[in-house]
OpenMM code with the backbone's topology and positions (N, CA, C; nanometers):
from openmm import Vec3, app, unit

residues = "MET THR ASP HIS ARG ILE VAL ILE THR LYS ASP ASN CYS SER THR VAL LYS ALA VAL ILE PHE ALA THR GLY HIS CYS ASP PRO LEU LEU GLY LYS GLU ASP LEU GLU ILE TYR LEU GLN GLU PHE GLY ILE ARG GLY THR VAL LEU ILE ASP TYR PHE LEU TYR ASN GLY SER ARG LYS ASN ARG TYR ILE CYS TYR ASN PHE ASN GLY LEU HIS LEU ASP ILE SER SER SER LYS ILE LEU ASN SER VAL GLU LYS PRO ILE LYS ASP ILE ILE SER ASP PHE TYR ILE ARG ALA ASP GLY LEU ASP LEU SER LEU LEU ASN GLU ALA GLN LYS PHE LEU LEU LYS LYS GLY VAL LEU VAL".split()
positions = [
    Vec3(8.8229, 18.6678, 21.0477),
    Vec3(8.9554, 18.6665, 20.9795),
    Vec3(8.9747, 18.4836, 20.8987),
    Vec3(8.9935, 18.4975, 20.8138),
    Vec3(8.9941, 18.3567, 20.7380),
    Vec3(9.0843, 18.3000, 20.7862),
    Vec3(9.1003, 18.0956, 20.7761),
    Vec3(9.1787, 18.0681, 20.8567),
    Vec3(9.2849, 18.0008, 20.7406),
    Vec3(9.2503, 18.0338, 20.6029),
    Vec3(9.3919, 18.0374, 20.5014),
    Vec3(9.4250, 18.1582, 20.4603),
    Vec3(9.4713, 18.1332, 20.3436),
    Vec3(9.4726, 18.2309, 20.2323),
    Vec3(9.5545, 18.1147, 20.1290),
    Vec3(9.5099, 18.1524, 20.0047),
    Vec3(9.5696, 18.0504, 19.8349),
    Vec3(9.6299, 18.1537, 19.7403),
    Vec3(9.7264, 18.0959, 19.7178),
    Vec3(9.7769, 18.1256, 19.6252),
    Vec3(9.8365, 18.0267, 19.4715),
    Vec3(9.7666, 18.0677, 19.3581),
    Vec3(9.7660, 18.0072, 19.2481),
    Vec3(9.8527, 18.0354, 19.1557),
    Vec3(9.9451, 17.9060, 19.1661),
    Vec3(10.0844, 17.8817, 19.0775),
    Vec3(10.0972, 17.9687, 18.9702),
    Vec3(10.1743, 17.9510, 18.8618),
    Vec3(10.1914, 17.9901, 18.7270),
    Vec3(10.2300, 17.8650, 18.6844),
    Vec3(10.1173, 17.8313, 18.5675),
    Vec3(10.1622, 17.7159, 18.5108),
    Vec3(10.2860, 17.6338, 18.4340),
    Vec3(10.3281, 17.7036, 18.4676),
    Vec3(10.4605, 17.7022, 18.4234),
    Vec3(10.5854, 17.6515, 18.5446),
    Vec3(10.5409, 17.6948, 18.6451),
    Vec3(10.5963, 17.7272, 18.7707),
    Vec3(10.6207, 17.5614, 18.8461),
    Vec3(10.5496, 17.4582, 18.8525),
    Vec3(10.5720, 17.3354, 18.9262),
    Vec3(10.4414, 17.2369, 18.9026),
    Vec3(10.4643, 17.1290, 18.9575),
    Vec3(10.3407, 17.0634, 18.9622),
    Vec3(10.2180, 17.0703, 19.0611),
    Vec3(10.2564, 17.1497, 19.1761),
    Vec3(10.1388, 17.2290, 19.2757),
    Vec3(10.0509, 17.2915, 19.1857),
    Vec3(9.9461, 17.3743, 19.1347),
    Vec3(9.8860, 17.4424, 19.0934),
    Vec3(9.8208, 17.5068, 19.1941),
    Vec3(9.8111, 17.5153, 19.3045),
    Vec3(9.8029, 17.5800, 19.4701),
    Vec3(9.8448, 17.5738, 19.5565),
    Vec3(9.8718, 17.7064, 19.5986),
    Vec3(9.9479, 17.6434, 19.7929),
    Vec3(9.8228, 17.7678, 19.8734),
    Vec3(9.8268, 17.6608, 19.9697),
    Vec3(9.7135, 17.7167, 20.0569),
    Vec3(9.7812, 17.7260, 20.1893),
    Vec3(9.7808, 17.8290, 20.2756),
    Vec3(9.8749, 17.8508, 20.3430),
    Vec3(9.7659, 17.8532, 20.5017),
    Vec3(9.7853, 17.7819, 20.5706),
    Vec3(9.7543, 17.8369, 20.7172),
    Vec3(9.7739, 17.9360, 20.7531),
    Vec3(9.6543, 18.0074, 20.8307),
    Vec3(9.7138, 18.1531, 20.8678),
    Vec3(9.6986, 18.1596, 21.0447),
    Vec3(9.7455, 18.0428, 21.0577),
    Vec3(9.6667, 18.0276, 21.2360),
    Vec3(9.6508, 17.8897, 21.2928),
    Vec3(9.6214, 17.9489, 21.4017),
    Vec3(9.5746, 17.7890, 21.4877),
    Vec3(9.4760, 17.6916, 21.4185),
    Vec3(9.3944, 17.7254, 21.3693),
    Vec3(9.3381, 17.6246, 21.2698),
    Vec3(9.3249, 17.5468, 21.0990),
    Vec3(9.3112, 17.4310, 21.0872),
    Vec3(9.2997, 17.3844, 20.9942),
    Vec3(9.2623, 17.4520, 20.8390),
    Vec3(9.3198, 17.4595, 20.7582),
    Vec3(9.2280, 17.4621, 20.6326),
    Vec3(9.1344, 17.4042, 20.6239),
    Vec3(9.1425, 17.2808, 20.6463),
    Vec3(9.0231, 17.2222, 20.6168),
    Vec3(8.8724, 17.2075, 20.6432),
    Vec3(8.9291, 17.3166, 20.7873),
    Vec3(8.7965, 17.2808, 20.8592),
    Vec3(8.6921, 17.3444, 20.7473),
    Vec3(8.6998, 17.3889, 20.6956),
    Vec3(8.6495, 17.5357, 20.5937),
    Vec3(8.6737, 17.4369, 20.4169),
    Vec3(8.7293, 17.3134, 20.4237),
    Vec3(8.6946, 17.2429, 20.2795),
    Vec3(8.6548, 17.2828, 20.1472),
    Vec3(8.5182, 17.2936, 20.2355),
    Vec3(8.3878, 17.3474, 20.1029),
    Vec3(8.4090, 17.4507, 20.0320),
    Vec3(8.4255, 17.5700, 20.1309),
    Vec3(8.4894, 17.6845, 20.0804),
    Vec3(8.6042, 17.7263, 19.9802),
    Vec3(8.7616, 17.6037, 20.0001),
    Vec3(8.8114, 17.6159, 19.9533),
    Vec3(8.8298, 17.5424, 19.8069),
    Vec3(8.6970, 17.3905, 19.7964),
    Vec3(8.6955, 17.3830, 19.6539),
    Vec3(8.6373, 17.4519, 19.6086),
    Vec3(8.5126, 17.5682, 19.6550),
    Vec3(8.4424, 17.6477, 19.5434),
    Vec3(8.5376, 17.7579, 19.4700),
    Vec3(8.6668, 17.8272, 19.5918),
    Vec3(8.7717, 17.8849, 19.5506),
    Vec3(8.8307, 17.8104, 19.3792),
    Vec3(8.9050, 17.7163, 19.4413),
    Vec3(8.9632, 17.6232, 19.3451),
    Vec3(8.8987, 17.6027, 19.2310),
    Vec3(8.7508, 17.5947, 19.2198),
    Vec3(8.6621, 17.5664, 19.1260),
    Vec3(8.6536, 17.7290, 19.0225),
    Vec3(8.6666, 17.8017, 19.1107),
    Vec3(8.6319, 17.9190, 19.0835),
    Vec3(8.7246, 17.9461, 18.9384),
    Vec3(8.8587, 17.9043, 18.9766),
    Vec3(8.9821, 17.9372, 18.9015),
    Vec3(9.0115, 17.7953, 18.8113),
    Vec3(8.9518, 17.7386, 18.8850),
    Vec3(8.9928, 17.6354, 18.7420),
    Vec3(9.0757, 17.5594, 18.7925),
    Vec3(9.0758, 17.5267, 18.8733),
    Vec3(9.2341, 17.4417, 18.9290),
    Vec3(9.2038, 17.3119, 18.9290),
    Vec3(9.2880, 17.2097, 18.8850),
    Vec3(9.2609, 17.0817, 18.8565),
    Vec3(9.4342, 17.0208, 18.8953),
    Vec3(9.4374, 16.9189, 18.9617),
    Vec3(9.5325, 16.8511, 19.0073),
    Vec3(9.6149, 16.8702, 19.1749),
    Vec3(9.7820, 16.9066, 19.1782),
    Vec3(9.8276, 16.8821, 19.3366),
    Vec3(9.8150, 17.0042, 19.3697),
    Vec3(9.7660, 17.0166, 19.4484),
    Vec3(9.7481, 17.1521, 19.5858),
    Vec3(9.8369, 17.1653, 19.6892),
    Vec3(9.8880, 17.2427, 19.7457),
    Vec3(9.9631, 17.2041, 19.8793),
    Vec3(9.9394, 17.2727, 19.9736),
    Vec3(9.9134, 17.2349, 20.0858),
    Vec3(9.9078, 17.2773, 20.1940),
    Vec3(9.9848, 17.3401, 20.2492),
    Vec3(10.0450, 17.4376, 20.3208),
    Vec3(10.1697, 17.5016, 20.4189),
    Vec3(10.1046, 17.5021, 20.5543),
    Vec3(10.1231, 17.3843, 20.6398),
    Vec3(10.0386, 17.4181, 20.7840),
    Vec3(10.1209, 17.4630, 20.8525),
    Vec3(10.2638, 17.5553, 20.8557),
    Vec3(10.3892, 17.6163, 20.9444),
    Vec3(10.2671, 17.6533, 21.0587),
    Vec3(10.2098, 17.7704, 21.0261),
    Vec3(10.1314, 17.8214, 21.1356),
    Vec3(9.9954, 17.7633, 21.2126),
    Vec3(9.9902, 17.6773, 21.1591),
    Vec3(9.8679, 17.5499, 21.2581),
    Vec3(9.9791, 17.4920, 21.3563),
    Vec3(10.1079, 17.4269, 21.2324),
    Vec3(10.1828, 17.2926, 21.3732),
    Vec3(10.2730, 17.3576, 21.3629),
    Vec3(10.3884, 17.4494, 21.3092),
    Vec3(10.4915, 17.4837, 21.3434),
    Vec3(10.5386, 17.3819, 21.2041),
    Vec3(10.7050, 17.3896, 21.2645),
    Vec3(10.7557, 17.3310, 21.1312),
    Vec3(10.7950, 17.1597, 21.1359),
    Vec3(10.6544, 17.0953, 21.1901),
    Vec3(10.6835, 16.9233, 21.2324),
    Vec3(10.7391, 16.8966, 21.0957),
    Vec3(10.7098, 16.7858, 21.0939),
    Vec3(10.7608, 16.6691, 20.9541),
    Vec3(10.6260, 16.7528, 20.8591),
    Vec3(10.5193, 16.7117, 20.9756),
    Vec3(10.3846, 16.7020, 20.8258),
    Vec3(10.3583, 16.8560, 20.7841),
    Vec3(10.4784, 16.9270, 20.7895),
    Vec3(10.4145, 17.1099, 20.7575),
    Vec3(10.3656, 17.1125, 20.6265),
    Vec3(10.4105, 17.0610, 20.5029),
    Vec3(10.3308, 17.0137, 20.4290),
    Vec3(10.2682, 16.9017, 20.3040),
    Vec3(10.1333, 16.9173, 20.3321),
    Vec3(10.0927, 16.8343, 20.2449),
    Vec3(10.0365, 16.8489, 20.1175),
    Vec3(10.0583, 16.7494, 20.0324),
    Vec3(9.9650, 16.7417, 19.9623),
    Vec3(9.8487, 16.6539, 19.8935),
    Vec3(9.7785, 16.6920, 19.8636),
    Vec3(9.6216, 16.7020, 19.7800),
    Vec3(9.6043, 16.6764, 19.6670),
    Vec3(9.5040, 16.5825, 19.5969),
    Vec3(9.4593, 16.5892, 19.4618),
    Vec3(9.2993, 16.6467, 19.4672),
    Vec3(9.3153, 16.7830, 19.3886),
    Vec3(9.2256, 16.8452, 19.3139),
    Vec3(9.1666, 16.8297, 19.1733),
    Vec3(9.0452, 16.7430, 19.2249),
    Vec3(8.9749, 16.6354, 19.0603),
    Vec3(8.8744, 16.7505, 18.9830),
    Vec3(8.8977, 16.8817, 19.0557),
    Vec3(8.8234, 16.9936, 18.9810),
    Vec3(8.6258, 17.0474, 19.0588),
    Vec3(8.6480, 16.9603, 19.1507),
    Vec3(8.5323, 16.9657, 19.2527),
    Vec3(8.5118, 16.9371, 19.4137),
    Vec3(8.6381, 16.8806, 19.3921),
    Vec3(8.6522, 16.8011, 19.5691),
    Vec3(8.8226, 16.7987, 19.5853),
    Vec3(8.8729, 16.8009, 19.7007),
    Vec3(8.9488, 16.7647, 19.7510),
    Vec3(8.9806, 16.6443, 19.7779),
    Vec3(9.0664, 16.5514, 19.7271),
    Vec3(9.1169, 16.4764, 19.7579),
    Vec3(9.1769, 16.3944, 19.9173),
    Vec3(9.0532, 16.4112, 19.9804),
    Vec3(9.1471, 16.4077, 20.1768),
    Vec3(9.2257, 16.2286, 20.1591),
    Vec3(9.2202, 16.1514, 20.0952),
    Vec3(9.2866, 16.0225, 20.0715),
    Vec3(9.4449, 16.0348, 19.9714),
    Vec3(9.4084, 16.1330, 19.9655),
    Vec3(9.5217, 16.1317, 19.8581),
    Vec3(9.6556, 16.1992, 19.9029),
    Vec3(9.6247, 16.2570, 20.0645),
    Vec3(9.7411, 16.3135, 20.0794),
    Vec3(9.8801, 16.2781, 20.0994),
    Vec3(9.9211, 16.3319, 20.0977),
    Vec3(10.1028, 16.3280, 20.1054),
    Vec3(10.1562, 16.4019, 20.1381),
    Vec3(10.2689, 16.3674, 20.2835),
    Vec3(10.3393, 16.4432, 20.3756),
    Vec3(10.4414, 16.4604, 20.2734),
    Vec3(10.5122, 16.5799, 20.2390),
    Vec3(10.6702, 16.6573, 20.1287),
    Vec3(10.7453, 16.6773, 20.3046),
    Vec3(10.8689, 16.5589, 20.2490),
    Vec3(11.0301, 16.6328, 20.3791),
    Vec3(11.0039, 16.8196, 20.3306),
    Vec3(11.0363, 16.8755, 20.2162),
    Vec3(11.0443, 16.9573, 20.0799),
    Vec3(10.9877, 16.9849, 19.9898),
    Vec3(10.9725, 17.1234, 19.9857),
    Vec3(10.8959, 17.1322, 19.8986),
    Vec3(11.0135, 17.1826, 19.7470),
    Vec3(10.9770, 17.1788, 19.6063),
    Vec3(11.0626, 17.2380, 19.4730),
    Vec3(11.0803, 17.3719, 19.5167),
    Vec3(11.2072, 17.3955, 19.4110),
    Vec3(11.2625, 17.5295, 19.4711),
    Vec3(11.1484, 17.6699, 19.4337),
    Vec3(11.0822, 17.6362, 19.2942),
    Vec3(10.9737, 17.7534, 19.2500),
    Vec3(10.8503, 17.7174, 19.3746),
    Vec3(10.7894, 17.6620, 19.4142),
    Vec3(10.7546, 17.6155, 19.5725),
    Vec3(10.7731, 17.6937, 19.6343),
    Vec3(10.9276, 17.6598, 19.7210),
    Vec3(11.0004, 17.7606, 19.8225),
    Vec3(10.9839, 17.9281, 19.7925),
    Vec3(10.9911, 17.9603, 19.6993),
    Vec3(11.0123, 18.0797, 19.6085),
    Vec3(10.8455, 18.1680, 19.7145),
    Vec3(10.7748, 18.0798, 19.6213),
    Vec3(10.6133, 18.1221, 19.6627),
    Vec3(10.5874, 18.1135, 19.7873),
    Vec3(10.6854, 18.0338, 19.8489),
    Vec3(10.6164, 18.0529, 20.0152),
    Vec3(10.6604, 18.1255, 20.0732),
    Vec3(10.8210, 18.1712, 20.0622),
    Vec3(10.8948, 18.2554, 20.0973),
    Vec3(10.7995, 18.4206, 20.1018),
    Vec3(10.7982, 18.4291, 19.9236),
    Vec3(10.7431, 18.5431, 19.8997),
    Vec3(10.5816, 18.5629, 19.9641),
    Vec3(10.5487, 18.4566, 20.0053),
    Vec3(10.4024, 18.4496, 20.0585),
    Vec3(10.4260, 18.5073, 20.2558),
    Vec3(10.5309, 18.4907, 20.2699),
    Vec3(10.5715, 18.5440, 20.4591),
    Vec3(10.6457, 18.6325, 20.4078),
    Vec3(10.6912, 18.7264, 20.3767),
    Vec3(10.7278, 18.8309, 20.3506),
    Vec3(10.6130, 18.8941, 20.3248),
    Vec3(10.5263, 18.9106, 20.2567),
    Vec3(10.4351, 18.9587, 20.2283),
    Vec3(10.2988, 19.0357, 20.3424),
    Vec3(10.2392, 18.8690, 20.3677),
    Vec3(10.1477, 18.8381, 20.4390),
    Vec3(10.1475, 18.9587, 20.5258),
    Vec3(10.0003, 19.0080, 20.5981),
    Vec3(10.0024, 19.0567, 20.7166),
    Vec3(9.8873, 19.0049, 20.7564),
    Vec3(9.8716, 19.0149, 20.9155),
    Vec3(9.7289, 18.9843, 20.9719),
    Vec3(9.7182, 18.8389, 21.0253),
    Vec3(9.8749, 18.7706, 20.9987),
    Vec3(9.8680, 18.6069, 21.0474),
    Vec3(9.8956, 18.6306, 21.1756),
    Vec3(9.9052, 18.5096, 21.2479),
    Vec3(9.8600, 18.4454, 21.3619),
    Vec3(10.0139, 18.3929, 21.4174),
    Vec3(10.0640, 18.4680, 21.3999),
    Vec3(10.2743, 18.4426, 21.4598),
    Vec3(10.2899, 18.3240, 21.6117),
    Vec3(10.1553, 18.3334, 21.6979),
    Vec3(10.2072, 18.3637, 21.7847),
    Vec3(10.2267, 18.2183, 21.8544),
    Vec3(10.2696, 18.0988, 21.7869),
    Vec3(10.3427, 17.9636, 21.7616),
    Vec3(10.4842, 17.9365, 21.7328),
    Vec3(10.5374, 18.0751, 21.6779),
    Vec3(10.6909, 18.0987, 21.6648),
    Vec3(10.7877, 18.1984, 21.7806),
    Vec3(10.8328, 18.1513, 21.7592),
    Vec3(10.9187, 18.2567, 21.8883),
    Vec3(11.0252, 18.3612, 21.7958),
    Vec3(11.0546, 18.4352, 21.8537),
    Vec3(11.1364, 18.5899, 21.7643),
    Vec3(11.1667, 18.5408, 21.6592),
    Vec3(11.3210, 18.4422, 21.6811),
    Vec3(11.4056, 18.4198, 21.5652),
    Vec3(11.3077, 18.3910, 21.4452),
    Vec3(11.2221, 18.2755, 21.4861),
    Vec3(11.1616, 18.2244, 21.3619),
    Vec3(11.0780, 18.3538, 21.2986),
    Vec3(10.9912, 18.4488, 21.3290),
    Vec3(10.9397, 18.5306, 21.3067),
    Vec3(11.0268, 18.6482, 21.1940),
    Vec3(11.1523, 18.6846, 21.2629),
    Vec3(11.2653, 18.7361, 21.2238),
    Vec3(11.3008, 18.7014, 21.0721),
    Vec3(11.3232, 18.5788, 21.0861),
    Vec3(11.3712, 18.4556, 20.9774),
    Vec3(11.1807, 18.4918, 20.8532),
    Vec3(11.1492, 18.4647, 20.8635),
    Vec3(11.0255, 18.4514, 20.8185),
    Vec3(10.9619, 18.6088, 20.7214),
    Vec3(11.0043, 18.6981, 20.8250),
    Vec3(11.0426, 18.8279, 20.7458),
    Vec3(11.1059, 18.8696, 20.6502),
    Vec3(11.2245, 18.7926, 20.6374),
    Vec3(11.3464, 18.7793, 20.5542),
    Vec3(11.3309, 18.7282, 20.4577),
    Vec3(11.2201, 18.6375, 20.4374),
    Vec3(11.2414, 18.5462, 20.3401),
    Vec3(11.2733, 18.4141, 20.3715),
    Vec3(11.3417, 18.3782, 20.4839),
    Vec3(11.3834, 18.2753, 20.5054),
    Vec3(11.3020, 18.1381, 20.5432),
    Vec3(11.2887, 18.0307, 20.4960),
    Vec3(11.1758, 17.9780, 20.5490),
    Vec3(11.2211, 17.8712, 20.7285),
    Vec3(11.1465, 17.8583, 20.7742),
    Vec3(11.1826, 17.7662, 20.8460),
    Vec3(11.0960, 17.6085, 20.8780),
] * unit.nanometer
topology = app.Topology()
chain = topology.addChain("A")
for resn in residues:
    res = topology.addResidue(resn, chain)
    for name in ("N", "CA", "C"):
        topology.addAtom(name, app.Element.getBySymbol(name[0]), res)
């Protein structure tokens, strides 16, 4: 199983070009080269958001943005976001409603229930 999943955003959706989701206890950046190849294949260039919720819970570093220059993720460009704009919240909410095979072991039962209902925790 991969340690991440990627959703490419629509052009008019946001300044964020792709959202990468941690799917369990592994940091998606451990597979940085694979992420870069995937983003290259889709012609992504610009801001990429990683949602670390299933990696580290709802800590304040849940959302981190990185710049992707078309070839590489610039780790030095990381920026922690306290919240995300509504179009991105909608993408994240939809992902957790529809996604199967996620490692939800960090979450309590209430958090699991809310995620499946589309409520961001």
